[in-house]
FIVOBA-642712 format. One line per field, with one value per residue: chain; x, y, z of N, C-alpha, C, O in turn; residue number from 1; residue in three letters. Coordinates in steps of 0.001 Angstrom, whole numbers, plus 500000, padded with zeros to 6 digits. Atoms other than C-alpha are relative to their C-alpha. Layout:
N
palo <- [A, ...]
nX <- [X, ...]
nY <- [Y, ...]
nZ <- [Z, ...]
caX <- [X, ...]
caY <- [Y, ...]
caZ <- [Z, ...]
cX <- [X, ...]
cY <- [Y, ...]
cZ <- [Z, ...]
oX <- [X, ...]
oY <- [Y, ...]
oZ <- [Z, ...]
drenpa <- [NUM, ...]
nulo <- [Ala, ...]
***
This chain:
215
palo <- [A, A, A, A, A, A, A, A, A, A, A, A, A, A, A, A, A, A, A, A, A, A, A, A, A, A, A, A, A, A, A, A, A, A, A, A, A, A, A, A, A, A, A, A, A, A, A, A, A, A, A, A, A, A, A, A, A, A, A, A, A, A, A, A, A, A, A, A, A, A, A, A, A, A, A, A, A, A, A, A, A, A, A, A, A, A, A, A, A, A, A, A, A, A, A, A, A, A, A, A, A, A, A, A, A, A, A, A, A, A, A, A, A, A, A, A, A, A, A, A, A, A, A, A, A, A, A, A, A, A, A, A, A, A, A, A, A, A, A, A, A, A, A, A, A, A, A, A, A, A, A, A, A, A, A, A, A, A, A, A, A, A, A, A, A, A, A, A, A, A, A, A, A, A, A, A, A, A, A, A, A, A, A, A, A, A, A, A, A, A, A, A, A, A, A, A, A, A, A, A, A, A, A, A, A, A, A, A, A, A, A, A, A, A, A]
nX <- [498660, 499876, 499678, 499585, 500221, 499731, 501304, 499974, 500004, 498904, 500059, 498704, 498979, 500175, 501125, 499542, 500692, 501032, 500149, 501112, 499781, 501239, 499869, 501253, 500174, 499463, 499225, 499230, 498726, 499905, 501266, 499820, 500611, 501195, 500949, 500924, 499340, 499754, 501266, 500379, 499181, 500415, 501310, 499777, 499446, 500879, 500817, 499180, 500411, 499293, 498694, 500138, 498869, 499085, 498747, 499144, 498584, 499568, 501102, 499779, 501224, 500224, 500463, 501106, 500979, 501319, 500508, 501367, 501005, 500000, 500582, 501441, 500587, 499833, 500209, 498825, 499202, 498714, 498895, 498741, 498941, 500142, 499108, 500475, 501129, 499511, 500500, 501154, 501081, 500035, 500482, 500075, 498763, 500020, 499088, 499430, 498555, 499522, 500795, 500596, 501441, 500562, 499809, 501163, 500108, 500957, 499978, 499527, 500702, 499025, 498604, 499262, 498671, 499099, 500396, 501439, 500363, 501348, 500474, 500968, 500545, 498831, 498810, 499846, 499006, 499197, 499640, 498596, 499855, 498881, 499869, 498964, 500739, 500794, 499636, 500697, 500323, 500005, 500078, 500826, 499377, 500724, 498852, 500212, 500004, 498769, 500469, 499656, 500528, 498895, 500270, 498972, 498674, 499169, 500695, 499272, 498793, 499001, 500348, 500444, 500801, 499287, 500069, 499865, 498558, 499303, 499171, 500804, 500929, 499233, 499630, 501211, 500315, 499041, 500367, 501253, 499719, 499274, 500984, 500733, 499057, 499832, 501157, 500034, 501135, 500282, 500710, 499941, 501042, 499447, 500887, 499965, 499486, 500828, 499592, 499002, 499623, 498755, 498815, 500288, 498984, 498854, 500383, 499984, 498595, 499534, 500552, 499217, 498703, 500246, 500276, 498731, 499136, 500350, 499901]
nY <- [500453, 501455, 500582, 501404, 500580, 501419, 500499, 501375, 499978, 500645, 501441, 500674, 499476, 500566, 499354, 498954, 498721, 499642, 498557, 499399, 498672, 499255, 499000, 500077, 501447, 500609, 501190, 500737, 500567, 501310, 500466, 500604, 501291, 499916, 499132, 499397, 498868, 498987, 499342, 499181, 498791, 499220, 499380, 498792, 498978, 499879, 501174, 500940, 500016, 498954, 500508, 500439, 500832, 500645, 500171, 500913, 499864, 501350, 500878, 500814, 500216, 498962, 498794, 500304, 500963, 499378, 499493, 500409, 499350, 498564, 499809, 500202, 498925, 498685, 500005, 499406, 500781, 500415, 499871, 500543, 500009, 501087, 501089, 500713, 500873, 501378, 500829, 500750, 499654, 498584, 499019, 500548, 499873, 500713, 499462, 501120, 499970, 500965, 499953, 501275, 499911, 500178, 498760, 499231, 499887, 498948, 499491, 498631, 499257, 499415, 500060, 498750, 500117, 498870, 498680, 499742, 498924, 500166, 498664, 500045, 498655, 499158, 500840, 500964, 500972, 500630, 501383, 500374, 501442, 500165, 501411, 500366, 500634, 500953, 499795, 498909, 498902, 498642, 498873, 498927, 498716, 498791, 499094, 498638, 500091, 500717, 501082, 501320, 501237, 500883, 501413, 500650, 499833, 499406, 499556, 498940, 500262, 500735, 501402, 500448, 501212, 501273, 500640, 501462, 500225, 500373, 498889, 499162, 499211, 498978, 498991, 499239, 499134, 498893, 499082, 499334, 498993, 498936, 499168, 499202, 499039, 498884, 499119, 499040, 500483, 499252, 500891, 501412, 500883, 501336, 501142, 500328, 498891, 498800, 498961, 499077, 498817, 499553, 500147, 501270, 500314, 500586, 501355, 500868, 500236, 501031, 501252, 500388, 500509, 501318, 500911, 500283, 500801, 501425, 500380]
nZ <- [499588, 499959, 498702, 499971, 498680, 499791, 499550, 499521, 498548, 499275, 500196, 499919, 500911, 501331, 500650, 500898, 499902, 500968, 499984, 500714, 500570, 500224, 501053, 500754, 500057, 498774, 500341, 499001, 500402, 499363, 499422, 498687, 499668, 499171, 500697, 499053, 499365, 501025, 500330, 498848, 500039, 501168, 499729, 499217, 500891, 501160, 500301, 500769, 501402, 500739, 500445, 501384, 500393, 499057, 500727, 499239, 500328, 500344, 499599, 498806, 499236, 498993, 500689, 500926, 499486, 499852, 501282, 500364, 499156, 500263, 501329, 499867, 499195, 500621, 501443, 500629, 500937, 499446, 500940, 499492, 501000, 500972, 499656, 498822, 500329, 499981, 501086, 499516, 500914, 500311, 499039, 498649, 499238, 498733, 498999, 499269, 499859, 499013, 498786, 499623, 500114, 501325, 500739, 500440, 501448, 500299, 501363, 500151, 501046, 500905, 499580, 500093, 500583, 499825, 500509, 499922, 499075, 499455, 499646, 498903, 499818, 499738, 500107, 501090, 499551, 501043, 499685, 500167, 499806, 499062, 499610, 499031, 498901, 500774, 501403, 500674, 499083, 500499, 499088, 500542, 499667, 500380, 500102, 499485, 498538, 499637, 499138, 500522, 499416, 500387, 499792, 499186, 500605, 498952, 498797, 499295, 499198, 500755, 500165, 501317, 499984, 500174, 501309, 499930, 499839, 501224, 500471, 500889, 499193, 499295, 500996, 500302, 498871, 499991, 501086, 499642, 498978, 500702, 500689, 499029, 499419, 500939, 499870, 498895, 499208, 498785, 499082, 500373, 499475, 500254, 499849, 498567, 499199, 500052, 500962, 499476, 500779, 499381, 500857, 500671, 501006, 499303, 499600, 501185, 500335, 499074, 500519, 501172, 499517, 499432, 501104, 500697, 499128, 500075, 501418]
caX <- [525526, 526680, 526764, 528555, 527513, 528896, 525765, 526971, 527239, 529431, 530276, 533058, 536304, 535301, 532272, 533025, 532188, 529036, 528792, 525661, 526227, 523368, 523373, 520707, 521156, 521559, 524081, 525436, 529107, 529385, 526768, 528311, 526696, 523901, 521089, 518818, 521324, 522225, 518588, 517918, 520789, 519706, 516153, 517550, 518841, 516593, 513876, 515660, 513615, 515591, 518753, 519187, 522567, 524595, 528186, 530450, 534194, 534695, 532686, 534200, 531554, 532067, 531175, 528346, 526447, 523609, 523205, 520105, 518228, 519316, 518411, 514976, 514389, 515552, 515014, 518509, 520611, 523787, 527035, 530424, 533778, 533802, 536718, 534757, 531957, 532477, 531866, 528469, 526456, 525634, 525281, 525835, 528417, 529397, 531038, 532534, 536277, 537807, 535041, 533622, 530080, 527767, 528497, 526070, 525005, 523165, 522229, 523971, 522562, 525777, 529550, 532048, 535279, 538268, 537371, 533619, 531995, 528938, 527091, 525238, 524415, 527012, 529461, 530750, 532596, 535428, 536083, 539679, 540378, 542617, 543260, 545405, 543184, 540856, 541124, 538591, 538579, 537674, 538158, 536023, 537391, 535557, 538101, 536448, 535814, 539081, 537302, 538467, 536520, 539354, 537542, 540105, 542997, 544353, 543385, 544295, 547581, 549583, 547736, 546878, 544473, 545577, 546358, 546373, 550140, 550803, 553518, 551047, 548530, 551211, 552455, 548893, 548379, 551564, 550556, 547078, 548391, 550809, 547840, 545947, 549077, 549123, 545753, 545202, 542980, 541387, 539110, 539575, 536614, 538156, 536548, 537529, 538618, 537296, 537225, 540031, 540845, 544167, 547006, 545552, 548127, 550875, 548956, 548606, 552319, 552971, 550629, 552632, 555934, 554416, 553089, 556487, 558137, 556253, 556854]
caY <- [745674, 742082, 739981, 736694, 734487, 731181, 729069, 725600, 726682, 725024, 721447, 718878, 719662, 717411, 719576, 721658, 725347, 726532, 730189, 732077, 735008, 737499, 739449, 739947, 736213, 734309, 731479, 728770, 727944, 724241, 722198, 720593, 717630, 718888, 720234, 720882, 723131, 724911, 725620, 726848, 729310, 730371, 731046, 733592, 735525, 734847, 732504, 729341, 729539, 732653, 730565, 730027, 728279, 725785, 725999, 723158, 723691, 719916, 716788, 715385, 714112, 716838, 719460, 717674, 715281, 717788, 718545, 716369, 717860, 721432, 721097, 719772, 722571, 725445, 724358, 725693, 724540, 722664, 723557, 721864, 721897, 719812, 717745, 716633, 714837, 711151, 708408, 707366, 708423, 711798, 714695, 712678, 713409, 711585, 712674, 709322, 709508, 707988, 708615, 705670, 706983, 706104, 708613, 711395, 711019, 713897, 715264, 718405, 721101, 722280, 722239, 725047, 725578, 727883, 731564, 731011, 733979, 733659, 736973, 737474, 741186, 743376, 740492, 738359, 735201, 734071, 730334, 729202, 725503, 724463, 720695, 718973, 718379, 716679, 716276, 718958, 721390, 724967, 728273, 731378, 734938, 738248, 740753, 744033, 742963, 740965, 738006, 734392, 731201, 728675, 725420, 722981, 724179, 726452, 727596, 730464, 730651, 729086, 725786, 723768, 720981, 717368, 715499, 711815, 712171, 711043, 713098, 714331, 715471, 717308, 719043, 720036, 721424, 723499, 724961, 725707, 727502, 729419, 730632, 731762, 733458, 735643, 737177, 740239, 738918, 741028, 738358, 734581, 732222, 728730, 725302, 724729, 727043, 730581, 733339, 735868, 739393, 739626, 740185, 737490, 737801, 737065, 734063, 732691, 733154, 731079, 728413, 728437, 728004, 725056, 723500, 723797, 722199, 718933, 718886]
caZ <- [019915, 019520, 022681, 023326, 026226, 027453, 027906, 028883, 032505, 035101, 034260, 034217, 032453, 029562, 028799, 025719, 025789, 024046, 023057, 022088, 019733, 019870, 016599, 013938, 013401, 016681, 016600, 018870, 018532, 019425, 021255, 024325, 026072, 028303, 026122, 029094, 030856, 027629, 026794, 030342, 030000, 026522, 027725, 030159, 027150, 024124, 022926, 021737, 018529, 017592, 017145, 013424, 013245, 015276, 014063, 015182, 015404, 015246, 015955, 019147, 021547, 024159, 021543, 019741, 022029, 022501, 018782, 018204, 021180, 020437, 016781, 017732, 020271, 018080, 014493, 013781, 010855, 011752, 009982, 010340, 008590, 005453, 006737, 009808, 007976, 008668, 006161, 007460, 004438, 003001, 005413, 008578, 011249, 014405, 017628, 018525, 017924, 021075, 023547, 025472, 025198, 022371, 019622, 018845, 015234, 013645, 010273, 009115, 006885, 005289, 005410, 005772, 003866, 004069, 003564, 003871, 005593, 007839, 007982, 011251, 010934, 012609, 012668, 009811, 010883, 008620, 008514, 009014, 008547, 011466, 011446, 014048, 017051, 014589, 010823, 009921, 012842, 012059, 013849, 013376, 013276, 013290, 011947, 012948, 016542, 016550, 018109, 017682, 018386, 018438, 019214, 020594, 018427, 021142, 024622, 026968, 028853, 026039, 025867, 022754, 021884, 022048, 018867, 018048, 018238, 014692, 013036, 010455, 013097, 015068, 011916, 011095, 014582, 014432, 011076, 012405, 015489, 013245, 011228, 014310, 015674, 012555, 013490, 015640, 018431, 021144, 022670, 022588, 022999, 023387, 023265, 026924, 029746, 030088, 027458, 027793, 026666, 028504, 026012, 023799, 021022, 023539, 024855, 021325, 020671, 023790, 022409, 019186, 021042, 022917, 019708, 018050, 021078, 020526, 016761]
cX <- [500011, 500378, 500414, 499858, 500399, 498764, 500011, 500081, 501209, 499858, 501375, 500955, 499845, 498749, 500535, 499197, 498974, 499780, 498794, 500432, 498641, 500285, 498662, 499616, 500640, 500599, 500543, 501293, 500235, 498746, 500149, 499296, 498606, 499002, 499080, 500605, 500243, 498724, 499508, 500768, 499613, 498694, 500116, 500469, 499111, 499094, 500861, 499628, 500642, 501356, 499840, 501101, 500664, 501256, 500951, 501453, 500627, 498971, 500345, 498768, 499698, 499553, 498727, 498898, 498593, 499408, 498572, 498929, 499932, 499385, 498478, 499330, 500013, 499596, 501182, 500647, 501367, 501058, 501282, 501030, 499899, 500842, 499581, 498842, 500526, 499292, 498880, 498801, 499963, 499451, 499764, 501363, 499866, 501010, 500745, 501482, 500426, 499207, 499347, 498489, 499539, 500139, 498682, 500044, 498904, 500132, 500523, 499291, 500947, 501390, 500675, 501407, 500803, 499452, 498493, 499766, 498543, 499543, 498890, 499279, 501149, 501293, 499946, 501150, 500708, 500433, 501471, 500100, 501274, 500107, 501137, 499373, 499045, 500236, 499371, 499589, 499990, 500058, 499223, 500540, 499130, 501017, 499772, 500001, 501262, 499701, 500299, 499301, 500935, 499679, 501044, 501385, 500958, 499106, 500776, 501252, 500992, 499727, 499545, 499145, 500859, 499871, 500043, 501459, 500675, 500812, 499195, 499068, 500730, 500422, 498801, 499681, 500941, 499639, 498728, 500227, 500794, 499028, 499257, 500904, 500227, 498848, 500206, 498745, 499876, 499336, 500048, 498875, 500418, 498959, 499947, 500683, 499137, 500457, 500988, 500188, 501310, 501194, 499923, 501068, 501240, 499685, 500078, 501438, 500605, 499464, 500812, 501355, 499832, 499756, 501281, 500918, 499678, 500128, 501216]
cY <- [498476, 499561, 498548, 499500, 498530, 499386, 498547, 499926, 499316, 498498, 499394, 500524, 499458, 500515, 501123, 501272, 500158, 501500, 500410, 501378, 500615, 501145, 500005, 498544, 499416, 498635, 499349, 499526, 498774, 499688, 499274, 498666, 500126, 500980, 500720, 501229, 501125, 500767, 500864, 501319, 500896, 500734, 501247, 501176, 500271, 498778, 499044, 499944, 501077, 499533, 499376, 499042, 499392, 499681, 499186, 500177, 498657, 499047, 499034, 500041, 501133, 501322, 499760, 499129, 500579, 500483, 499532, 500722, 501501, 500311, 499862, 501168, 501345, 500049, 500546, 499048, 499718, 500038, 499486, 500047, 498783, 498790, 499194, 499054, 498582, 499170, 499091, 500194, 501499, 500805, 499425, 500185, 499195, 500620, 498917, 500176, 498997, 500025, 498652, 500023, 499625, 501314, 500691, 500071, 500995, 500396, 501431, 500633, 500662, 499867, 501334, 499733, 501259, 501246, 500180, 501097, 499818, 501360, 499901, 501333, 500959, 499214, 499124, 499075, 499376, 498620, 499773, 498514, 499753, 498548, 499793, 499321, 498952, 500319, 501217, 501130, 501337, 500975, 501099, 501332, 501139, 501140, 501393, 500018, 499348, 498903, 498664, 498918, 498892, 498520, 499403, 500085, 500637, 500545, 501146, 499488, 499103, 498536, 499703, 498748, 498766, 499531, 498495, 499573, 499394, 501206, 500945, 500905, 501113, 501097, 500870, 500985, 501199, 501016, 500771, 501086, 501151, 500940, 500892, 501047, 501192, 500997, 501001, 499713, 500810, 499117, 498582, 499246, 498565, 498899, 499452, 501174, 501238, 500945, 500966, 501177, 500588, 499697, 498702, 499645, 499372, 498577, 499040, 499716, 498950, 498629, 499499, 499435, 498587, 498982, 499616, 499124, 498528, 499485, 499117]
cZ <- [500122, 501409, 499811, 501423, 499984, 500642, 500458, 501514, 500605, 499843, 500129, 498947, 498589, 499304, 499122, 500179, 498886, 500122, 499169, 499519, 499723, 499029, 499278, 499757, 501247, 499667, 501259, 499366, 500867, 500819, 501325, 500159, 500589, 499384, 500960, 500657, 499007, 499687, 501163, 499987, 498827, 500283, 500878, 499160, 498793, 499944, 499181, 498505, 499158, 499480, 498623, 499551, 501219, 499206, 500868, 499573, 499642, 500604, 501135, 500895, 500987, 499399, 499191, 500583, 500071, 498673, 499707, 500805, 499732, 498646, 500064, 500724, 499296, 498537, 499233, 498998, 500618, 498901, 500649, 498887, 499103, 500369, 501207, 499700, 499838, 498942, 500494, 499067, 499829, 501170, 501391, 500662, 501280, 500943, 500736, 500280, 501072, 501290, 500268, 499828, 498597, 499244, 499707, 498476, 499685, 498537, 500016, 498810, 499017, 500564, 499727, 499496, 500292, 499298, 499848, 501033, 500402, 500508, 501033, 500184, 500170, 499818, 498750, 500388, 498809, 500458, 499689, 500298, 500803, 500464, 500995, 501192, 499441, 498536, 499345, 500914, 499274, 501166, 499293, 500497, 499512, 499956, 500578, 501528, 500534, 501025, 499326, 500809, 499526, 500109, 500916, 499357, 500992, 501107, 500642, 500707, 499282, 499815, 498574, 500157, 499818, 498564, 500198, 500022, 498776, 499546, 499130, 500795, 500737, 499033, 499648, 501117, 500053, 498929, 500339, 501048, 499397, 499301, 500982, 500652, 499085, 500082, 501128, 500801, 501288, 501049, 499443, 500694, 499670, 500210, 501415, 500704, 499767, 498891, 500644, 499055, 500526, 499091, 499197, 498974, 500635, 500449, 498804, 499564, 500933, 499591, 498814, 500420, 500570, 498894, 499277, 500853, 499941, 498572, 499779]
oX <- [499107, 501209, 499875, 500354, 500066, 498349, 498955, 499971, 502217, 498815, 502334, 500542, 500330, 498376, 501158, 498009, 499168, 499503, 498606, 500837, 497849, 500858, 497684, 498438, 501833, 500030, 500920, 501290, 500459, 497901, 499143, 499031, 497732, 499022, 498754, 499957, 500059, 498736, 498949, 500194, 499571, 498541, 499242, 500587, 498857, 499310, 501438, 500478, 500577, 501942, 499065, 500906, 500768, 501245, 501259, 501772, 501598, 498077, 499757, 498020, 498538, 499196, 498162, 497862, 497615, 498324, 497725, 497931, 498845, 498660, 497752, 498217, 499141, 499220, 501079, 500550, 501926, 500896, 501494, 500675, 499586, 500427, 500223, 498422, 501361, 498212, 499035, 497666, 500619, 498454, 498804, 502402, 498760, 502030, 501169, 501877, 500184, 499679, 499004, 497861, 500317, 499879, 497650, 500979, 497861, 501200, 500250, 498769, 500515, 501568, 500232, 502026, 500266, 499004, 498054, 500501, 497669, 500019, 497863, 498320, 501785, 502300, 498877, 502298, 500069, 500886, 501939, 499762, 502369, 499819, 502001, 499657, 498849, 500719, 499973, 498612, 500764, 499663, 499108, 500769, 498684, 501459, 500706, 500567, 501537, 500361, 500061, 499413, 500931, 500526, 501407, 502275, 502090, 497920, 501903, 501451, 501738, 500648, 499167, 499167, 501929, 498904, 500219, 501785, 501858, 500471, 499360, 498937, 500227, 500338, 498919, 499335, 500499, 499615, 498611, 499677, 500596, 499202, 499062, 500439, 500723, 498922, 500997, 497636, 500827, 499629, 499764, 498723, 500225, 497901, 498997, 501291, 498153, 501638, 501009, 500110, 501606, 501683, 500817, 501446, 501853, 500541, 500536, 501745, 501440, 500174, 501063, 501800, 500674, 500288, 501485, 501740, 500530, 499882, 501473]
oY <- [497883, 500189, 497840, 500123, 497795, 499819, 498001, 498841, 499095, 497928, 500092, 501154, 500068, 500007, 502060, 501229, 499692, 502007, 499946, 502221, 500078, 502168, 499480, 498186, 499611, 497861, 500039, 498975, 498891, 500553, 498961, 497963, 499301, 502170, 501887, 502272, 502298, 501996, 501937, 502378, 502120, 501899, 502113, 502298, 501428, 497804, 499459, 499659, 501023, 500181, 498437, 498272, 500036, 498815, 499579, 500114, 498601, 499480, 497956, 501019, 501495, 502248, 500701, 498960, 499852, 501064, 500370, 501171, 502080, 501295, 500635, 501560, 502181, 501106, 500794, 497827, 500556, 499430, 499664, 500088, 497681, 497654, 498193, 498302, 498310, 499533, 497873, 499876, 502229, 500437, 499797, 499950, 498860, 501154, 499147, 500330, 497801, 499533, 497922, 498974, 499630, 502375, 500046, 500628, 500995, 500280, 502197, 499949, 501224, 499632, 502124, 498726, 502270, 501186, 501231, 501213, 499656, 501837, 499261, 501412, 501350, 499759, 498735, 499513, 498794, 498446, 500072, 498077, 500118, 498255, 500652, 498156, 497893, 501405, 501818, 501823, 501563, 500653, 501099, 501510, 501148, 501606, 501993, 500922, 499409, 498780, 498502, 498877, 498530, 497689, 500004, 499303, 500178, 500811, 501431, 498288, 498360, 497780, 500608, 498093, 498826, 499854, 498004, 498386, 499059, 502348, 502162, 502088, 502232, 502278, 502090, 502138, 502324, 502218, 501959, 502182, 502304, 502158, 502078, 502122, 502226, 502074, 500776, 499986, 500928, 499237, 498359, 499309, 498113, 499128, 498753, 502029, 501186, 500974, 501127, 501038, 501760, 498568, 497858, 498479, 498473, 497696, 497905, 498608, 498149, 497628, 498301, 498424, 497717, 497873, 498449, 498383, 497705, 498305, 498692]
oZ <- [500711, 502065, 498960, 502362, 499055, 501717, 500778, 502087, 499933, 500160, 500456, 497973, 497637, 498247, 499621, 500496, 497764, 501209, 498044, 500319, 498949, 499403, 499811, 499785, 501476, 498897, 502206, 498265, 502072, 501049, 501963, 499184, 500322, 499696, 500744, 500739, 499332, 499621, 500939, 500237, 498957, 499917, 500843, 499653, 498455, 500665, 498176, 497661, 497930, 498612, 498441, 498610, 502263, 498332, 501993, 498386, 498888, 501330, 501228, 500917, 501182, 500127, 498633, 499941, 499900, 498660, 499400, 500243, 499716, 498493, 499439, 500371, 499534, 498031, 498032, 499123, 501326, 497843, 501848, 497709, 499553, 500141, 501527, 500580, 498975, 498475, 500577, 499422, 500571, 501792, 502066, 500045, 501704, 500508, 501868, 501435, 500908, 502315, 499338, 499685, 497643, 499812, 499526, 497900, 500340, 497936, 500941, 497930, 498010, 501759, 498893, 499841, 500744, 498153, 499379, 502014, 499550, 501538, 500806, 500951, 499191, 499366, 498279, 500471, 497932, 501589, 498590, 501398, 500375, 501625, 501171, 501468, 500038, 498215, 498455, 500632, 498344, 502287, 498067, 501694, 498365, 501006, 501111, 502143, 501732, 502058, 498129, 502035, 498350, 499781, 501927, 499692, 501139, 500915, 500238, 500897, 499919, 499503, 497831, 501200, 499212, 497873, 501313, 500032, 498839, 499854, 499210, 500481, 500825, 499367, 499531, 500860, 500285, 499194, 500038, 500936, 499780, 499338, 500718, 501031, 499534, 499492, 502043, 500342, 502061, 502239, 498266, 501914, 498542, 500795, 501770, 500060, 499028, 498547, 501864, 497834, 500295, 499053, 499250, 498860, 500059, 500371, 498941, 499124, 500512, 499683, 498689, 499878, 500351, 498940, 498943, 500314, 500277, 498319, 498652]
drenpa <- [1, 2, 3, 4, 5, 6, 7, 8, 9, 10, 11, 12, 13, 14, 15, 16, 17, 18, 19, 20, 21, 22, 23, 24, 25, 26, 27, 28, 29, 30, 31, 32, 33, 34, 35, 36, 37, 38, 39, 40, 41, 42, 43, 44, 45, 46, 47, 48, 49, 50, 51, 52, 53, 54, 55, 56, 57, 58, 59, 60, 61, 62, 63, 64, 65, 66, 67, 68, 69, 70, 71, 72, 73, 74, 75, 76, 77, 78, 79, 80, 81, 82, 83, 84, 85, 86, 87, 88, 89, 90, 91, 92, 93, 94, 95, 96, 97, 98, 99, 100, 101, 102, 103, 104, 105, 106, 107, 108, 109, 110, 111, 112, 113, 114, 115, 116, 117, 118, 119, 120, 121, 122, 123, 124, 125, 126, 127, 128, 129, 130, 131, 132, 133, 134, 135, 136, 137, 138, 139, 140, 141, 142, 143, 144, 145, 146, 147, 148, 149, 150, 151, 152, 153, 154, 155, 156, 157, 158, 159, 160, 161, 162, 163, 164, 165, 166, 167, 168, 169, 170, 171, 172, 173, 174, 175, 176, 177, 178, 179, 180, 181, 182, 183, 184, 185, 186, 187, 188, 189, 190, 191, 192, 193, 194, 195, 196, 197, 198, 199, 200, 201, 202, 203, 204, 205, 206, 207, 208, 209, 210, 211, 212, 213, 214, 215]
nulo <- [Met, Val, Glu, Val, His, Lys, Val, Asn, Gly, Val, Gly, Pro, Ser, His, Glu, Gly, Asn, Val, Phe, Leu, Ile, Lys, Asp, Glu, Val, Ala, Val, Leu, Ile, Asp, Ala, Gly, Arg, Asp, Ala, Ser, Ala, Ile, Leu, Asp, Asn, Val, Arg, Gly, Leu, Ile, Asp, Pro, Gly, Glu, Ile, Lys, Leu, Ile, Ile, Leu, Thr, His, Cys, His, His, Asp, His, Thr, Ala, Ala, Val, Pro, Ala, Leu, Lys, Ala, Ala, Thr, Gly, Ala, Lys, Val, Leu, Ile, Gly, Glu, Gly, Glu, Val, Cys, Asp, Leu, Gly, Asp, Asp, Val, Ala, Thr, Gly, Ser, Tyr, Arg, Tyr, Ala, Glu, Asp, Pro, Ala, Glu, Phe, Glu, Ile, Asp, Gly, Thr, Leu, Glu, Glu, Asp, Asp, Val, Ile, Asn, Leu, Gly, Asp, Trp, Ala, Leu, Ser, Val, Ile, Val, Thr, Pro, Gly, His, Ser, Pro, Gly, Ser, Ile, Ser, Leu, Tyr, Glu, Pro, Arg, Ala, Arg, Val, Leu, Phe, Ser, Gly, Asp, Thr, Leu, Phe, Pro, Ser, Gly, Asn, Ile, Gly, Arg, Thr, Arg, Arg, Ser, Glu, Glu, Ala, Val, Arg, Asp, Leu, Val, Arg, Ser, Val, Glu, Arg, Leu, Ala, Ser, Leu, Asp, Val, Leu, Val, Leu, Tyr, Pro, Gly, His, Met, Glu, Pro, Thr, Asp, Asp, Lys, Val, Asn, Glu, Gln, Ile, Lys, Thr, Ser, Leu, Ala, Phe, Ala, Arg, Ser, Ile, His]
***
């Protein structure tokens, strides 16, 4: 049976969620900031060396700062949406954007595109490109379990991720939330706030109404 655990623990609101998927292939979704805390939590569940992939929904600092340390500790390959790779040379990403901290720069092992499927064993995660919060954000959907990892595109209780407020970014975000609202979702694992299984489709429709209100 597949298990999903939030492993970033209790932290400040600007700490991005990190989820461990325990399947035949163990995966981290996003990397947060505090590698030490994440690894401590992971060790309570599996050997960190069992983690084969770190999949990043986007490369903002609060989701990627711990990538170098986690990659070193696990040996996992790092995957990110193709649109998030910054122009720093081949196969390099950065989590800088507008954060005051020094950006986390890290090598990636591959990029993900629309309709790519990541087979983990029982689960197969479909990649959905959902720009708006960042240019190359992705979401991950498991259709049989009806599970959605939304990154910072949308959150529980009708919330959405911030944009840079350009008209293009807002339009992108609305379209992305529209796409996610078309899915049948039983459990939502967001980039911030807590996971939810409470009438998730209705929550996403509220997120869509909110997104359209700022368009």
